[in-house]
N, C-alpha and C positions, 0 to 999 in steps of 0.2 A: 615521462610526465603522465600522470593518470588521466584517463579519458573522462569527460563529463558523464555523470550517471544518466542512463536512459530514464525517461519519464514512465509512469505507470500507464499512461495513454499509449505509449509506444509498445510497452510490453503486452498490454491487454487487447491490442488491436493488431495482432501479428498477421503477416502475409503468408507465413508458413510455420508449421509445427512439426517437431520430431519427438517421438516417444521412445526413449531409451529404456529397454526392458519390456518391449512389446512381447506378447505371449500368445501361444495357441490355446493354452488352458483357459477354459471359459471362466473359471473362478478367480483367475489372477487379475490383479489391478491392471496390468498392462494389456489385457484383453478387453476388459470392461470399458476402460477409458477410451481405447481405440475405437471400439464399436460406437460409443456415445459421440465421440468427435465426428466420426463419419456420418452417423445417422442424424446428427444435429445440423447438418448442412453447412459446415465450415467451408468457406469458398476457396481458401488457399491450398497450397500443397501440404500433404500429410505424409511424413516419412516414418516408417516403422523400423526400429533398429533392434536387430537380434542376430548375433553372429552364428547361431546354431541352426537356423532354418532359413529357407529361401522365400517362404510365402506365409503370410498370416492374413486371415479374413479376405482371401482372394487378392491380396496386394503384395507386390514385391517387397521383400525386406532387404535391409542393408546391414552389412556386418558391423559397421561403425558410423558415427556421425560424419566422419571425414570422407565417407564414401558416397554421400548423397549427391545428386546431380545439380542441386541448386542451393541458394542461400537459405538459412534457417533463422527465423526471428525468435522463436520460443521453443525451448527444449523442456521436456518433461522427463525427469530422471526417476525411474521406478525399478532400478536394478537392485540387486543385493548390495549390502553395505560395502563389501570389499571393492566393488566396481565403481563406486561413486566418484572417487578421485580421478579415475581415468575419464569418466564422463565429463567432469569439470574441465579437464585438460582439453578434451575435444570441443567442448562448448566455446572455450576461449579461442581455440585455433580457428574455428569457422565463423566466429564473430556474432554469436547470438546476442540478443538484447536482454532476454530474461530466461531464468531457469526456475522451474517448479520442482522442488525436491520432495518427493513422496517418502523416500527412504528414511527410516528412523535410525537411531544409534549415535546421535550427536549430544547436544548439551543436556538432554534429559538423562543421560547415562552418568554424568558426573564431570569433574574437572577436566579429565583427558578429552572427553567428547566435546566439551565446551571449547577447549582450546582448538581442536580440529575445526569446529564450526566457525570460530572467529577467523582462523587462518583462511578458510575457504571463502568466506565473505570478503576478506581483505584482498585476496587474489582477484576475485571477480570484479570488485570495485575499481581496481586499477584499469580495467577495460570497460568500465561503465555498466557492467552487467548487473542486473537486479536479481535477487533470489527471493522466491516465495517459499516459505518453509524454513528449515527442513521438517520432516515428521508431520506432513500435512496430507490433506485429502484430495487436493487438486483445485480446479478453478472453473467457475461458470460465469460467463459474461454474455448476457442475452443478445446485445446489439452486435456482437462479433460472431454470433453463432458458435461460441467457443465453450465446449463442455468436455473437460478432461477429468471429471470426478470419477473416482474409482468405485462408486456404488450406484446402482440404479434405483432411483426413487422419483416421485413426481416433482417436476420443476415448473410449478405454476408461475406465470408472468404477473408482474405487478410493480408497485412503486418503491419497494423496500430494497436497499442495498445491505447485504449481510456480510459481516466479517467475523470469522470465528477461529479461535485457537483450538477448538474441538470439532472434529469431523462428526462425531456421534451427536453432539448437541445441534450442529448444523442440520443434520438429518431430521432431528426432532422438530426444529423450527419449520422445515419444509413440510413435514407431515401435518403440522398445524395449519400451515398455509393452504395445503391441499384440501383440508376439511373446511376451511373458512372462506375459501374463494378469493383470497388476496395473496399475491405472490411477490416475486423478487426480480430485480434487474441484474443482480450480481450475487455470487457466493464466492468470497475470497477466503479460502482456508489457509491461514497463515501459520498454523502449527507452532513451531518454536519461535517464530518471528525473528529469525536471526538477522534479517536485513530489512525487509518491508514490514512495518509495524502497523498497528491499528491507527494511530494518528495520521500516518501518511495515507492510509486507505480512506480515512475521513476526508482528507483534502481531495483525493481523486473522486470520491463519490459526490462531494459537494459540487464538483465541476460537471458531473454527469447530468444532463437535462432530464433524463428519464427517472432519476432517483429523487424521491421526495423525502424519504426518511432513511436514516442510517441506523442499523441495529448491529450490536456486536456482543460476542462472548469473549471476555478479556481476562487473562490471568495475572497480568502485571502491567501497570501503566502509571505514569506520574500525573496527578491531578492538574498540576500547573501546565503540563503539556496539552492536556485536553482544553483547558481554558484558553490557551494561546491559539489552538486550532479554531475554536469557535469565534474568537476575536478576529482572526484572519478571515473567516467566512463572512462575518459581518462587514468587514472593510471591503471585501471583494464583491459583496452583494449576492452571495450564494449560500447563506446560512441554511443548513438542513437540520431539523430536529434530530437529535441522536439519543438512542436509548442503549444502555449497556447492562449486561449481567456481569458484574465484576466479582470474580471469585476471590477467595481468601478472607472470608469473614471470621474464620477461626484458625487456630494453629494447625489443625488437621487439614483444612483446605489449603493453607500455604504449603504444607509438606507435600500434599498430593499434587499441587501445581508444579512443584520442583521436579517430581518424578514423571509428570505427564509431558511437559514441554520445556523443562529446564528453567521455567520462569522463576525469578527471584522476587517474590512478592512480599509485601508487608501485610500484617493483619489489619483489615478494615472491618470493624464490627458493624452489625446491622444499624446501630445508631449513629454511625459516622455520617456527618453532614458536609464533608469537604467538597462535594460536587454540587451542592445546592447553589443555584444562581449561575452555574457555569454554562448553561445551554445543553448540558448532557444529563439526561435522566438516568439515575441508577436504580435498577430493580434488584430485588433480593432473591427472587425465586425464578427457576427456569420456566415455569408456566406463565410468568408475567411478561417475558420479553416480547413475544410475538403479539399478544393482545395490546400491549402498550404501543408497539410500533404501528399496529393497525389503526389505533385511535389517532395517533399523531399524523398518519398518512391521510386519513379521511376526514377528520374533523378540525374545525378552527380551534385555536387556543381560546381560553376564556378571555373576555375583554379586559385589557390591562392586567391580566394575570390574577384577577380577583377570584375568590374561591367560594362564593355563596351559591349553594346548589339547592334546587328544588327536587324533591323525590316524589314521583307519581307512581303509586302502587295499587294493585288490584287485590291485595290480600294483606291481612294484618301482620302475618309472620314475615312476609317479604318486606313490608314497610319497616318493621322493627329491625330486622337483620340489616337492611340497607342503611337505616339511620345510624346504627352502631359502626358499620363498615365505613361510612362516609367520614365520621369523626375520627376513626382510627387512621384513615388516610390523610388526615390533616386538613380536611375541608370543613366548611361551615354549613349549617342548615338553619338559616334564620327564619323566625316567624314572619309570615307574609303580611304585608300591610293590609288594612281593612278592605280597601277597594278590590284588591286582588282576591282576597278570601271571598268576598261577595260574588265576584264574577265566577269563581269556581263553584260556589254553592248552587248557583243557578243551573249548573249542568250535572249536579250530583244529587243522590237521595239525601233526605234530611239526616240520616245517620252517618253520613260521610264526614271525614275530617279534612278541613281546609286550611289548617294552620301551617303545616309543613313539618314533617312529612305529610303527604296528602294520600289518605286512604279513600279510594273512590267508592268503596262500599257498594258494589253492584252496578255502578254506572256503565262499566264495560260489558256487564252481562246483558244490559239493554241494547247497547250499541258500541262495538269495539272502536268505532271511529272517535269515541270520546277521548281515547288516549291522545290523539292529535289535537283535539279542541282544548283539552286541559293543559297540554304542553304549551300551546300557543299563548294561553293566558299567562303562564309562568314566564315565558320568554319575553313577553311584552313588559314585564315588570323590570324597571331599571335596577332594582335591588337583587336581581337574580342573574347569575352569570352562566349557568348551565343547568341541564335537566337530566336526571336519571329516571328512566321508566323501569319498573321492576315488577316481576310476577309471571304472568301467563301469556304474554303477548304472542300471537301466532297460534295459540291452542284453542281458541274459542270455537272454531269450526268443528273441532273434535269433541270439546267438552259439552257444548250446548246445541249447536245446529250448523249444518253445512252451509246454511244461508248466511252465516256470519263471515264466511271466507272472503267474499268480495269487500266487506266493510273493513276487515283487517288489512286487506291489500290496499284499499284506499287510504287507510291510516298510515301505512308504510310509505306510500308516495307523498302524503302530506307532510310527514316528519322530515323527509328530505327537503321539501320546499321550505319548511320553516327554518332549517339550519342555514340554507342559502340566503333566506330573507333577513333573519335576525343576526346571523354571524355569531351565534353562540352554540356551543357543543350540546349534542343530545346523544346519550348512550342508552342502550337497552339491555336489561338483564331478563332473561326468560328461561324457565325450566325446560323449554322446548328447543334450546339452542342447537342440539345435536340431531334434530329431526328435519326431515325433508318437507318443508312447509312453504307454499308459494309466498306468503306474506314475508317470511324471512328472506327469501331470495330477492324480493323487492327491496327490503332494507339494504341488502348488499348492493344492489344496483344504485340505490340512492345514496350510498356512502355512509350509512348509519351502522356502526359496529354493534353487534349484539353478542352477549356472552352468557354462559351458563352460571358462572360464579358471581355472587354479589360482591365478594371481596376484590376480584380481578376487575370488575366493572368500575369500582371506586378507585382502584389504583390507576386505571387508565384515565379517569377524569382528573385525578391528582397530577398526572403527567401533563395533561393539557393546561393545567394551572401553572406548573413549573415553567413550561415553555412560554406561556403568556407573560409570566413575570420577567423572564429573561429578555423577551422582545420589548416589553414596556420599559425596562431599565435602560435598554440600548437604543431606544427610538429617538 
């Protein structure tokens, strides 16, 4: 009789870990991952397996998994392909709960490799063993001090749970997080997803109290499966906004996915709307995934999922570009009602535009704190559901006077207060997004995302609308 499958909580909170394929060569995965696991402060036993040497990184090695002196919960297989089968046999023999298979050569190679992978999963399932991978990059779980990733790159902490079928794209998202000051609870590299899949990881991350948003790069998934997962989350009271970069928008992408992870995907063109209303936001570009996750983690969704946005800009070009981008993102830019326009005019020069988009026409040149004052007037309006600030925020101390620095910093604090008070989202687009500016650091502290790109800012706001609509429909 088959044993019940271990849960991902049991797999991702191991008491002991073994690395099969540990190496003395500094460039090898089995060396890098071992160093990171040790340096990361994992509290349990770490067993390094290599039959050819007696010591690695100052630690005794063991010729095989059956030679270790204690139980093993999680095994990492980084051996060459011909030794994977023996590694699986050993894992079954010692009773591991989970196996992370770094080694490639399975379903991505064709029918024969796929058959081998299926047989391997079936054997392990008889013993309740879960498999992450194959053909993956490893695993990072912050609260377990578990880092068995085979590449060294910054691992900033934060509220996002990341699941990716691509190690390289996972690294890209981490690089973005390192620059933008918001990080991750988890990185589950699922590779071929032979056993543990993205939807199951969604369930796991929904139960993780430290994770606020789920982000994923996925090469094949059924839309109805994702819908069922979000329904389950709602029923269990642990819904987490989810954003995915779902590959396979073209025949070329589908073909590449098959060669990359063996994923059998269908073409989902850019205009495909099958995930709308599912509680899972689909982005189309790799540079959108992290910014959208950032917005979902830090900002409230729009009230009742409404999409009426006010644009507050300090330059004509920024206002025009943002107006176009907002409409392309499926949002609305309504004319403001007369009393709102009048309140705005009282804070701006006569040449300013108060209809929406709002061109402040020099108001910020007089006092950058006007960004916050004008934003509050918009947020007070019941016909406005969110605000996008666009232009030069943060740069006035450089452009005009160092004396403006404290006013910009006060504006950043005030914007955070306004979001908490009105419970409507505020996003900032600024040409200075990649600069080291105190006012932008304060925006980070206050939970206000800021972006360099007008288009990405608007896509992030559209995601807040999507999630708001989903929650309103199911409230």
